[in-house]
Structure formats: structure tokens, C-alpha cells
C-alpha positions in Angstrom: 0.0 0.0 0.0 2.8 2.4 0.9 4.5 1.8 -2.5 1.3 2.6 -4.3 1.0 5.9 -2.5 4.5 6.9 -3.6 3.8 6.1 -7.2 0.8 8.4 -7.2 2.7 11.1 -5.3 5.6 11.6 -7.7 4.3 14.9 -9.0 3.2 16.3 -5.7 5.1 18.8 -3.5 7.4 17.3 -1.0 5.2 18.3 2.0 2.3 16.5 0.4 4.3 13.4 -0.2 5.3 13.3 3.5 1.7 13.8 4.5 0.5 10.9 2.3 3.3 8.7 3.6 2.3 9.4 7.3 -1.3 8.8 6.4 -0.6 5.5 4.7 1.6 4.2 7.5 -1.2 5.1 10.0 -3.7 3.3 7.9 -1.5 0.2 7.7 -0.9 0.2 11.4 -4.6 0.6 12.0 -5.3 -2.4 9.7 -2.8 -4.5 11.6 -4.2 -3.5 15.0 -7.6 -4.5 13.7 -6.3 -7.9 12.7 -4.7 -8.4 16.1 -7.9 -7.4 17.8 -10.0 -9.8 15.7 -7.6 -12.7 16.2 -7.5 -12.1 19.9 -11.3 -12.3 20.1 -11.6 -15.4 17.9 -8.5 -17.3 18.8 -6.4 -15.7 21.6 -3.0 -16.5 23.1 -2.3 -19.8 24.9 -2.6 -19.9 28.7 0.3 -21.0 30.8 -1.3 -24.3 31.6 -4.6 -26.1 31.3 -5.9 -26.5 34.8 -8.7 -28.7 36.1 -10.8 -28.2 39.2 -11.1 -32.0 39.6 -7.4 -32.6 39.3 -5.3 -29.6 40.5 -1.8 -29.5 39.1 0.9 -30.0 41.7 4.7 -30.4 41.2 4.5 -33.9 42.8 1.8 -35.0 40.4 3.6 -33.6 37.4 6.9 -35.4 38.4 5.1 -38.7 38.8 3.0 -38.2 35.7 6.1 -37.7 33.5 7.6 -40.9 34.7 4.3 -42.8 34.1 4.0 -41.2 30.7 7.2 -43.2 29.7 6.3 -46.4 31.7 5.9 -49.4 29.4 5.9 -52.2 32.1 2.2 -51.9 32.8 1.3 -52.9 29.2 0.5 -56.5 28.4 3.7 -57.0 26.3 5.9 -54.5 28.2 6.3 -52.2 25.2 3.5 -49.6 25.3 3.6 -46.3 27.1 2.0 -42.9 26.4 5.3 -41.9 24.8 5.1 -44.7 22.3 2.2 -43.2 20.5 3.0 -39.6 21.6 6.8 -39.2 21.4 7.5 -35.7 22.6 10.4 -35.2 20.3 8.0 -35.6 17.4 5.6 -33.0 18.9 3.8 -35.8 20.7 2.5 -37.5 17.6 4.1 -40.6 16.1 3.9 -39.8 12.4 2.0 -43.0 11.6 -1.3 -43.1 9.8 -2.6 -45.1 12.7 -0.6 -45.8 15.8 0.4 -49.3 16.9 -0.3 -50.7 20.4 0.6 -53.9 22.1 1.6 -56.9 20.0 1.5 -54.6 16.9 -2.3 -54.1 17.2 -3.2 -51.1 15.0 -5.3 -48.4 16.5 -8.6 -47.4 14.7 -7.6 -43.8 14.1 -4.6 -41.5 13.8 -3.2 -40.4 17.2 -3.3 -36.6 17.7 -0.7 -34.7 19.7 -1.0 -34.3 23.4 0.5 -30.9 23.4 -2.1 -28.2 24.1 -4.7 -30.9 24.2 -6.0 -31.0 27.8 -8.5 -28.2 27.4 -10.5 -29.8 24.6 -14.1 -30.7 25.1 -13.1 -34.3 25.1 -10.3 -36.6 24.0 -10.0 -38.9 20.9 -11.5 -38.0 17.5 -15.0 -39.3 18.5 -15.0 -37.8 22.0 -15.3 -41.2 23.7 -12.9 -40.0 26.4 -14.0 -37.2 28.6 -10.6 -35.8 29.6 -6.9 -36.5 29.5 -7.3 -38.3 32.8 -10.1 -40.5 31.4 -8.0 -41.2 28.3 -5.0 -42.2 30.4 -7.1 -44.5 32.6 -8.9 -46.3 29.8 -5.7 -46.8 27.7 -4.5 -49.2 30.3 -7.1 -51.8 29.5 -7.8 -50.6 26.0 -7.5 -53.5 23.5 -5.5 -51.5 20.9 -3.4 -49.7 23.6 -1.9 -51.2 26.7 -4.2 -54.3 26.6 -3.9 -55.1 30.3 -6.6 -57.6 31.6 -7.6 -55.4 34.5 -6.7 -52.2 36.3 -5.7 -54.3 39.3 -3.0 -56.0 37.3 -1.5 -52.6 36.4 -1.7 -51.5 40.0 0.1 -54.6 41.2 3.0 -53.9 38.9 3.3 -50.3 40.0 3.2 -51.2 43.7 6.1 -53.6 43.2 8.4 -50.6 42.8 9.4 -48.8 46.0 10.2 -45.6 44.1 6.7 -45.5 42.6 5.1 -46.2 46.0 7.0 -43.2 47.5 6.2 -40.9 44.5 2.5 -41.8 44.6 2.5 -41.1 48.4 4.1 -37.7 47.8 1.6 -36.8 45.0 -1.5 -38.1 46.9 -0.6 -37.7 50.6 -4.2 -38.0 51.9 -4.9 -41.3 50.3 -4.7 -44.4 52.4 -3.7 -46.4 49.3 -2.2 -43.9 46.8 -1.1 -46.4 44.2 -4.4 -46.7 42.2 -5.3 -46.5 38.6 -7.3 -43.4 39.2 -4.2 -41.7 40.7 -2.2 -43.0 37.8 -4.6 -41.2 35.5 -4.5 -38.0 37.6 -0.7 -37.9 37.6 -0.5 -38.3 33.8 -3.3 -35.8 33.4 -1.5 -33.2 35.6 1.7 -33.7 33.5 -0.2 -33.3 30.2 -2.0 -30.2 31.5 1.4 -28.5 31.6 2.3 -29.3 28.0 1.7 -26.0 26.3 3.9 -24.6 23.5 3.5 -20.9 23.0 4.3 -20.0 19.4 5.2 -16.9 17.2 1.4 -16.4 16.9 1.1 -15.8 20.6 3.9 -13.3 20.6 2.1 -11.5 17.7 -1.1 -11.3 19.6 0.8 -9.7 22.5 2.0 -6.9 20.3 5.3 -8.2 18.8 4.3 -7.5 15.2 7.6 -8.8 13.8 6.9 -12.2 15.3 4.9 -13.2 12.1 5.8 -12.6 8.5 3.6 -10.6 6.1 2.5 -13.9 4.5 1.6 -15.4 7.8 -0.5 -12.3 8.6 -2.3 -12.7 5.3 -2.9 -16.3 6.1 -4.3 -15.4 9.6 -6.7 -13.0 7.9 -7.7 -15.6 5.3 -8.1 -18.3 8.0 -10.7 -16.1 9.8 -12.3 -14.5 6.8 -12.8 -17.8 4.8 -14.4 -19.5 7.7 -11.7 -21.8 9.0 -11.9 -20.2 12.5 -15.6 -21.0 12.6 -14.6 -24.5 13.7 -11.0 -24.0 14.7 -11.5 -21.3 17.3 -10.1 -20.7 20.9 -6.5 -20.3 21.9 -6.0 -24.0 21.0 -7.3 -23.3 17.4 -9.7 -26.2 17.6 -10.8 -29.0 19.9 -14.0 -27.2 21.1 -16.8 -28.7 19.0 -17.9 -31.6 16.9 -18.5 -31.3 13.2 -19.5 -33.5 10.3 -16.4 -34.3 8.2 -17.6 -33.7 4.6 -20.3 -31.0 4.8 -20.2 -30.2 1.1 -18.5 -33.3 -0.4 -17.4 -36.7 0.8 -13.9 -36.4 2.2 -12.9 -39.7 0.6 -13.2 -38.1 -2.8 -10.0 -36.3 -2.2 -8.1 -38.6 0.2 -6.5 -42.0 0.4 -9.1 -43.2 2.9 -9.5 -47.0 2.8 -13.0 -47.1 4.3 -15.8 -44.9 5.6 -15.5 -44.1 9.3 -18.9 -43.5 11.1 -17.2 -41.2 13.5 -19.1 -40.2 16.7 -22.0 -42.3 15.6 -20.1 -45.3 17.1 -20.3 -43.6 20.5 -23.8 -42.1 20.6 -25.6 -44.3 18.1 -27.4 -41.1 16.9 -27.8 -40.8 13.2 -27.0 -37.1 13.5 -23.5 -38.0 14.6 -22.7 -40.2 11.7 -19.4 -39.0 10.1 -19.1 -36.4 12.9 -15.7 -35.9 14.6 -14.2 -33.5 17.1 -12.4 -30.6 15.3 -8.7 -31.2 16.0 -6.4 -28.7 17.7 -4.2 -27.0 15.1 -1.4 -26.0 17.4 1.9 -27.5 16.0 -0.1 -28.9 13.0 2.8 -28.4 10.7 4.8 -30.8 12.8 2.3 -33.6 13.1 1.5 -35.1 9.7 -0.3 -37.2 8.4 -3.6 -35.5 8.7 -7.3 -36.2 9.4 -8.7 -39.0 11.6 -7.4 -41.7 9.3 -4.0 -40.2 8.5 -5.0 -40.2 4.8 -3.3 -37.0 3.8 0.4 -36.4 4.0 0.8 -32.7 3.0 -0.4 -29.7 5.0 -1.2 -27.7 1.8 -3.3 -30.6 0.5 -5.1 -30.8 3.8 -5.9 -27.1 3.8 -7.2 -27.3 0.2 -9.3 -30.4 0.9 -10.8 -28.7 4.0 -11.8 -25.8 1.9 -13.6 -28.1 -0.6 -15.4 -30.4 1.8 -16.0 -28.1 4.8 -16.4 -24.7 3.4 -17.5 -25.5 -0.1 -14.7 -23.3 -1.6 -12.0 -24.0 -4.1 -9.3 -21.9 -2.3 -6.7 -20.5 -4.8 -3.2 -21.8 -4.5 -1.8 -18.4 -3.2 -4.4 -18.3 -0.4 -3.7 -21.9 0.6 0.0 -21.1 0.8 -0.8 -18.1 3.0 -3.0 -20.2 5.3 -0.2 -22.8 5.6 2.2 -20.1 6.4 0.0 -18.9 9.2 -0.4 -22.5 10.5 3.4 -22.7 10.7 3.3 -19.7 13.0 1.4 -22.0 15.4 4.5 -24.2 15.8 5.8 -23.6 19.4 9.0 -24.5 21.1 8.9 -27.6 23.3 10.2 -26.6 26.8 13.7 -28.1 27.4 12.6 -29.7 30.7 9.8 -31.6 28.9 12.4 -33.0 26.4 14.5 -34.6 29.2 13.7 -38.4 29.2 13.4 -39.6 32.8 15.1 -42.7 34.3 12.3 -45.0 35.3 12.3 -46.7 38.7 14.3 -50.0 39.0 13.1 -53.2 40.6 13.9 -53.7 44.3 
């Protein structure tokens, strides 16, 4: 815009040129302030953590929860832990179309990241887990996950380690028997509730205008104006609602999907929930391919274009897709160094 003003002002007196320059800079600044205000209202910056009234975060729970996040010895074959399907070094998503549980059992859907995930309305694509705590608990006996025959069998293993007994007692001091599967879930939940990754986008919303490139700012504007933010709202850029996947066209028309997934219908048995899924969190989305519930799309640009077609009924032009992808890359946050330190697990007595 400023360049255009100078082109028109070549024949004007110097004072007039300066006036037009100041006016154009003011207008540009005003436009950017409006963009920041709009993005702050629809999206907003990440909070420092994702607290829960039912499971308050404490340092003792977080310390224990991190150990348990890496603990494979309470799976039926001794190989499965949270970190197997959610390796933190890969932004807490394993990069597979569908994750693999005990004895090479394939999970029914793609595993989403656990970063910035604890404040969603539910867990899993179909919302069949109410919280990160519920997800951690049910994974222990889940057939495609840990595969344990009972919660009691997992508790027995944990109680056989003195260090775990001490850590559970420190984390849950008022419990007569602290080593329980419910406390296992609360500890992992507390740890996951600290897994936030502030990104350049958050710095931009706080007034650091250089934190995002001009292309990323165009992408942010398009993301909101084209309707993407209608489903992917909140500071987590998603995870707050359920939507039919394929509003305008069947998603399989554009993907490598092997079969139709009934989605949330499998949970509620309501016809209205057929092909309905929870909208995923888009934080760190550039780092967590493949995409969609079945991992059927490898490229982020392809995923954005497909979403335009099937969810918005729009054929987004290539330039706009590239701008939106650029914005999505501004959602890539830095993983805290302390999170990346792999703990030494308790040894047998």
C-alpha cells in the first residue's frame, strides 16, 4: 500500500508526499491493529497451563506423571507407554497413519498430539474419552493400547516398585492407598496439563508485530475470513466442538481413505452423529502429519485445500492456501527443554 502511495505522489510537492506517507503508515498500522484485535477475540494466546478443578496441578503429580508417561511395564507385552504413540520429540504425535499398540495391534484412528490438548471438550476423535485423565485410565485396558486384563493387574506392577510407592504417596498424601489406577490417570493428566507450546502467533497477539511474516499475517486474515476459524477457534485453534467431516462433499473423494468411518455415531448411536468428529487442535499442526482422523493426507497444503472443498464449499486458490499454511506454521511452538528430558524409570527392588 505504501509503495502505491509513492507512485501516485511523484508529481506532488514534498510536503504533500510526506503527508501521504504518514497517512498510509497510519492506515497500515490501523489495519494490523484490527487484525490483532480480531484474532485475539476469535483465537487468543495460549494460557500458561490447562488447569482442572477436579485434578489440581501440583509439582509432585507432574513429576510422577512424567515418569508414568514413559512407563511401558504396565502394558500386556511390556512395550506400550503414552510416549510410544505420543513421542514428545515428534511433537507428541508418532507420524504414523494409525498408531500401533501392544503386539503390533493397529489403533482405529490417527493419534493426535497431546501438546495443548488437555482443554479440549473431550479426547479422541470421536469424543469417547471425557478428559486426558479418562483417556490415560482407559488406555491401560484398551484392546489396541496397553491391553492389560484389568486395572488391578497394572496397580500390582506399580506397587512392586518402591520408588513408585514413594512418589504416589508424595503426590497423593491424603490417600490411604495412593497407588491406584485413578491416581495413575490423575498424575499423567497433571503432566499433560502443563504441555503448552507458545508460538510466534502468541507473541504477535501480545504486540510483537515482527513475530509473524507478512505472508503469515495474510494467512491469519484468510483463516478467519474464509471460515476456518468457525470450527477452529479458541487459543488452541480447535478442539472445542464436533462437526460432520464432509459437509459439502465426501472427504474420501480427495483422500487415500481406505473405508468410511462412522465417527461419533459409534459412541452415541445417533444418526445425526454419523461422520461427525471432534475438530482437531491445530497448534503445531505443521509438525504432526499425516492429517485427518485416518491419516490419509500427508501434506499440509493438501489438507488445507481439501478442508476448503469439503468443509467450506470453496476452491481456495493456491496463493491463499499457501498463505494459510504459512499462518499454520506460525502456530509451531518451542517444546520446553525440561519436557524433552527423558526420565530414568524406577528400577526393581
